[in-house]
Every structure is written in structure tokens, then in C-alpha cells.
C-alpha positions, 0 to 999 in steps of 0.5 A, spaced: 417 480 780 422 476 776 427 479 771 424 477 765 426 483 760 432 483 755 435 489 752 439 486 746 444 491 743 449 490 737 455 493 739 458 498 734 453 495 729 455 499 723 463 499 724 462 491 726 459 489 720 464 493 716 470 489 720 466 483 718 465 484 711 473 486 710 477 481 715 483 486 714 479 491 718 478 487 724 482 490 730 483 497 726 480 504 728 475 505 723 469 510 721 463 509 717 463 516 713 467 521 710 466 528 711 462 526 718 463 520 722 456 516 722 459 510 726 466 508 729 469 502 732 471 501 739 478 501 737 476 508 734 472 510 740 478 509 744 481 515 741 475 519 742 472 518 735 464 518 735 458 519 731 456 526 728 464 528 729 467 532 723 471 527 719 477 532 720 477 532 727 476 525 727 483 524 723 486 529 728 484 525 734 486 518 731 491 519 725 491 512 723 483 512 722 480 508 716 474 511 713 469 506 709 463 508 705 458 503 708 454 497 706 447 499 707 444 493 705 448 489 709 446 493 715 439 492 714 440 484 712 444 483 719 440 487 723 434 483 721 437 477 722 439 479 729 432 481 731 430 474 728 434 470 733 430 474 739 424 472 735 426 465 735 425 465 743 419 469 744 414 473 740 414 479 745 419 483 741 419 490 741 424 493 736 426 500 737 432 501 732 435 497 726 440 494 732 437 493 738 430 491 741 427 489 747 424 482 749 419 479 754 421 472 755 416 471 761 412 466 757 418 461 754 422 460 760 419 453 761 421 451 754 428 455 754 430 456 761 431 462 765 432 469 762 440 469 763 440 462 760 436 465 754 440 471 753 447 467 753 444 463 748 442 469 744 449 472 744 452 465 742 447 464 736 448 471 734 456 471 734 456 464 731 451 465 725 452 472 724 459 473 726 457 480 730 458 481 738 451 483 741 451 485 749 444 483 753 442 486 759 436 482 763 432 486 768 425 487 771 424 493 767 425 496 760 429 502 763 434 497 767 435 492 762 437 498 757 442 500 762 444 493 764 446 492 756 450 499 756 454 496 762 455 490 759 458 493 753 462 491 749 460 484 748 457 482 754 451 480 759 449 483 765 443 480 769 440 485 775 438 481 781 431 484 783 433 484 790 439 488 788 436 493 783 438 500 787 445 498 789 446 496 781 443 503 779 445 508 784 452 508 783 452 509 775 453 515 772 446 519 770 448 519 762 446 512 762 439 514 763 434 514 758 433 521 756 439 524 759 443 527 753 449 532 754 445 538 755 441 535 761 447 532 764 450 538 764 444 541 767 444 536 773 452 537 774 451 544 775 447 542 781 452 537 783 448 531 780 452 526 777 450 519 779 443 516 778 443 515 786 444 523 787 439 524 782 434 519 786 435 523 792 434 530 789 428 534 791 423 533 786 421 540 786 428 542 784 428 537 778 422 540 776 425 547 776 431 545 772 428 540 767 421 542 767 415 538 770 414 532 765 422 531 765 423 532 772 418 527 774 420 522 769 427 522 771 426 521 778 421 515 777 426 512 773 432 513 778 428 509 783 427 504 777 419 505 777 418 504 770 411 500 768 412 500 761 411 493 758 414 490 751 410 492 746 410 488 739 406 493 735 408 500 738 406 506 734 411 512 733 409 518 737 413 522 733 417 523 726 424 526 725 430 527 721 437 530 722 443 532 718 450 532 721 453 538 718 460 538 720 462 545 722 458 550 717 457 557 718 450 559 722 448 562 715 441 562 712 444 559 705 447 553 710 441 552 714 435 554 709 436 548 704 438 543 710 431 544 713 428 544 707 431 537 705 429 535 713 422 537 712 421 533 705 424 527 709 419 528 715 413 530 711 413 525 706 413 520 711 407 523 715 403 523 708 405 516 707 401 514 713 396 519 713 399 522 720 400 529 720 402 533 727 401 539 731 408 540 734 414 542 731 421 541 734 428 543 732 434 542 735 441 546 733 447 543 735 453 548 735 461 547 734 462 545 742 456 540 741 452 544 745 444 543 743 439 548 743 431 546 742 425 550 740 418 548 739 411 550 737 404 547 737 400 549 732 392 549 731 392 544 726 396 538 724 400 539 718 404 534 713 406 539 708 413 540 706 414 547 705 409 549 711 414 544 716 420 547 713 418 555 714 416 553 721 422 550 722 426 556 719 423 561 724 424 556 730 432 556 728 432 563 727 429 564 734 435 560 736 440 564 733 437 570 735 438 568 742 445 565 741 448 571 737 455 569 739 454 562 736 457 562 729 458 555 727 452 549 726 454 542 727 447 539 726 440 540 725 434 536 726 427 537 725 421 533 729 414 533 729 410 530 734 402 530 737 401 526 731 394 525 729 390 520 724 388 524 718 382 529 720 377 532 715 380 538 713 377 544 717 377 550 711 378 557 713 376 564 711 380 567 706 382 573 711 389 574 708 393 573 714 401 573 714 401 566 715 396 563 710 401 559 707 402 555 713 395 554 715 393 547 712 385 550 711 387 556 707 387 556 699 394 557 699 395 551 705 391 546 701 395 548 694 401 546 698 399 539 700 396 538 693 403 539 690 406 535 695 401 529 694 403 530 686 410 529 688 409 523 692 406 519 687 411 521 682 417 518 687 413 512 688 413 511 681 420 513 679 424 514 685 426 519 690 430 523 686 425 523 680 423 530 683 424 535 688 424 542 691 429 546 687 433 549 693 434 542 695 435 538 689 440 543 686 443 546 692 444 541 698 450 538 699 449 531 703 454 529 708 450 523 710 448 518 705 440 517 704 441 510 705 444 511 712 438 516 714 433 511 712 436 506 716 436 510 722 429 513 721 423 509 724 417 507 721 411 510 723 
């Protein structure tokens, strides 16, 4: 097979847009945000500044750091325009975030030349028409194309010859792989695995014991560049999630309870809007040392009520804190709902007076909660998000990350 898949990724997108809008910021270390770094320029990243970092720590690492507030409409406008450039070459484009997308150019090489030439033209057009740097990876599979675009950064192009894929892939660090975050990287390092080649040669049973059957099998396949996924133009999200970077806050209920309710409100509203409740609830807690712990639960019936989701998430977070009693500081909280279903006919339950009645959608209490949420949705649709909400969020939640930024980061279902 030929290398026909492109992965295009705008470089340090939010910071690059700010430098585009204000030429005086070009070449300067800048960060979008304030209390928390939302994004950093390459000049700031050179000092160790990164997204999700508390602003105080970022200033310590980079004394000359310049914070800017963010121009969210411009992010959306320029992100859309960059993806449209890909669409001028092929209709087979899969957008995976505001600033990156896959494209399959197999069907248009007779019009525009080989994939490498198409990628070069895309990069030239984005720079000339939008003034933004973009890195592109070209490979035979989606996973390898995404890795190639990371290797190409900043502002570069890498084309992986299908005859030399493993030579290219196996010398790279494991953290470049899709699905290998800081926690997985540390686990792999614990058994001496630091490169993709070392991962490929690791016994499959050992990987499954370390990471679980599904993750172990998936990473082993990707390490050998076995990735059958196609570029999907109508990809439907399999989950909905939201997160909140807190900086450094005490691991106390007065901090995490309102934050979880705010996150649940954002996630559940999106689930209801698309009539896609979910069965599995996952929370992620990141501590001061940036180590993350996740917990999840799969329910008997899918849910989309805000209060139900918030209470289930709170229970999971409390379990995390019980199992990590020495952790006194939280830097990030996240909620995700997966195993989404089309809105089913609600199965009513007998009024048995169980302790968790309010968390079960088929009980009278559960149905009442959903009815309240639908009323809130209708008011917000007419008068805006801020018109109505839960009191503990509306009155007590300190938002370090602007909702406009969150909206850009959260994918549509």
C-alpha cells in the first residue's frame, strides 16, 4: 500500500494565533490564560511551560513569560479555514480537533500529484493564506501519520516510506504513540520500555498484565504499525467529556464537589442535546506532581441527568482520594461518559426506596431530575447558558479556564 494518509496539525495553535494577531508577540514566550496556562508558544515551551500548568509555576520557569487572554472566535475561524484547505484537495477529511485532521488523498493524486507534493502545497497555502505554521505527516496508516506529524514539528513535513516504516517507528520514544500518556509512559519505563521498538519486542502477556488486555493488545499492534482504521468523514464520538485545570487546590469537598457539578453540567447537557445517554462514567484526578488516577463505573441504565452524573463522579473521586490519602492537592479534574446509546425507551422501576433511587433514571426521583434538566436546557436555548443553572456552580464555582476555550476543546457528539 502507498502512503496516502496525511495528518495535519497546526503548531502551538492558540499561541500562534495570538502572535499572528499581535506581531509584537512574535518570537516572544507567551501563554494563553492566566491562573492556568491554556496553551504556550514554542518559545515558552523551551522553558518547560506547558498547557494545564499553574500560571505561578509558569512564571517561575519563564520570568519573561507574557500572558494573553485569548481570542476564541479567531481560533474557531482560523481552525476552520485551515481544515478547509485540506478539503480543497480531498473530500475524505476527518477532523479530530479544532487544529488537526486526517486526510486520505489516494483518490486525488492524479489531479494534484503524489501525497508528499499535496502535503507541501497544503503547508504553503496555510502559511500564505492564514499566516500560520502547520506540520504534516504522511504515512500508510493513521497512527504512523500522526506520529510523523509530531516528529515534523515545528513547521515541518515528514513522509514515511512504506518500505522503511519500522526503521522509522522503532527508534522513537513510546510517548509519541496514540494512547500513551504520562502514567502509561511511567509504567512502561518501570519494565525498561522507553522506545516503540522495545515495546514491540515486549511479551504480549507482560503488556496485558501491566496495562490491561485491551490496552496491551492495542499498543502492541500499533508498535508494529498494524492499524486498519480508515479516515472517517462522518465519525461519531464514542464518548463525551470535560475537564477543569485547577492550578493547585486542596483535595477538599468544597473544591471538588462544585467543580464536578460544573463539569457534569457541561457533559450532560451535550448528551441530552444529542439524545445519547451513556452507561460508563469515568473520572480523572490529577495531583500536584501531575500524576493522574482514573476510576470508572458502568451502570445498568444509561444516564444524561446532570445531578446523577455529578453524584456518581463525586463518589468515584472520593474513592480515589481514599486510596491516595497522602495526596493533599488536586491540579485537574475530568469527567467522561462513554458507551453512549441512542435515547432508549425509559424502563420504569418500582418504588423500592433504595439508597440510590435518585441516581437511577427509571425511578420517580430519577425521572424528576431529568425533567428539571430538560427545563433548564430549554431556558438556556432561548436566553443563553448563563440564564439558569445549579446554585452551587452559578454562585460558587471559580472558573480558571474560560468557557469559550472549553467549547473549542470539547468535541461535538
